[in-house]
C-alpha angles and dihedrals in degrees: 000000000000109000103214127145120241104211130224100002090184095054094089138349093255096055091044091053091049090050093048092050090049090055092050091055092047091051092049092049088053093053095247117150119229116226139217126240129155092358091302132113109229141181110259093254127105120186106216122231112255124187154241090041096309091121108036130142097300097058096035093048093050093050091047091048089060092056102264133096118281118194129206118206107229101207122109097336091163085087088078091055119068092195091056094045088050090050092053098036097103104035097112112129092001113135090230095045099117093044090053095049093045093051091050092050093050089050090049089049091055092048093050093050090050091049093050094047091052091051092046091056094202094309129114119355133287116216134183122220115212123182111226085212095066122099095232096045094124094048093046091052095046094046093048090052091049091049090057101257114178096217142008119215119193129192140150091066141019110285101208092149096055093100091057094046090052098038091119092050108060093160096056113098114241113205123180122199112228136161110209144032093253090058091048091052094047095048096045091050093048092048093046090062087056092054097249136096126204111263087219138343126227109216104205119195109220093203092055110028127089132235120016112007133214099241128096094230140007092253089064096058092091094053111131091220089078095054111113092231085060105036099042098054091041093049091046091051092052093048088050093052091049093054092251102108111146093009101093114045115215119221117194117207131190134063096016115141114147149032092267091056090054094046092050093047092048089052090059099045113289120132096193139351131235124219129184116166092042088061095041089065095054125107092245095054109120094231129098117275090247090058088056093047092053093053095042094047098048119116126209090259089055093062117095136180122216140151114275128220083254090066094247131112110262136190126212144144113281097241122166095274094048092046090053092046095049091049090052099037099103091049093049090049090053088058097045114141138155114278143156118275106267092214091051098229106077096229092188127057087217119022125180093212098045096038096045093239105162093192091064134064118290107216138086104262096193093052096049096041087050090054089053093050088056092049097248098155099185094049107032138098107225113197114202137164122249096244139082123278113228102241103036113227094345121109109220138170128279089243092054091050089050092050090053094046096044100036111012089245114154119208119241110279099027122105125201091235090062088083094053117124096054118091117241119247094248093051095050091051091049090048093055093045090053093049091051092050096246 
């Protein structure tokens, strides 16, 4: 197959269609299986949702336009719209502050969905990621459904109520994010009683993924039950015993960086794979260039786990702000007390800072993720996965990333040894297995 690059797939529908067809051919030549979701045949790549504002309509629409799944993160999308930020700039201490911010964010959500759908031009699939832990979870889900979103992805909590919320939208794909086979069994059984099955399940590895992680505490991140070579066969066996084999695609997420990872995961039961950080360092990512530089330039020793203000383990780059926070964390926890949300819209249903929960993080997560989105290196919280990014410190296009993942095709100017220093996915799983005597 001739390995030429079709430039600017988003420039017009014809170029986008050619680029999508090229990627389909590359995937087929690599022996990768396409998968079905929402009545569409898709490339086996899902771009994960990343907030605040990191994956908005621009990134999600570009990925979908190439025939894969692009995901918008739902939280505080007004940050991409100067008119909405101006509208909510002076709400502090106003009795209707929360209502005004929430209304602006719902308007921004609708705009970003429309933007993504326009870029996708009918190809691929556009999804929304909504954290179960956010205060406006239900409103984000309902508004996304009303705006015609193709799929709703929910993590940071068990979305047992999602079938009811989407009852009037039977064609919209519903995708929970889980981390182990027990979670898969519990959710599937609960949803079955409601008359609906997940259209797919993301299996996110807490030891490898970025942002909020699907484990109850940091000490659990190394548990072997989360490893893909454990959870995928166990989940597949459960689905087979329940008479659901082949009906619920499984999508591993975390630490995936190359064609060989995808081939290996498809061989043990995956239908597709999800990546976040690799897409966060593309040109089309909706974050500031400095955000991308920080993620791409991080080394393994720069990555740190800590307890988020949402009460969940989290993973990020140890930037100046995070380093200062972690050195003061115990002191801040000792002073924890109930207080008003300093952003005036209570983004989380349960917040360690606002609620005075000394066992959880003590910082405003929306504020510091917002600083990161804007590229403010000394003030931002930069979530990142624990694995390598494909092109080292280089910021490349979504299409170049897809060609690498689906065909092992490196873009001009990138050498394979540029990604040295990070352990490969297969090696990290083998290391944990050896440490636990398995």
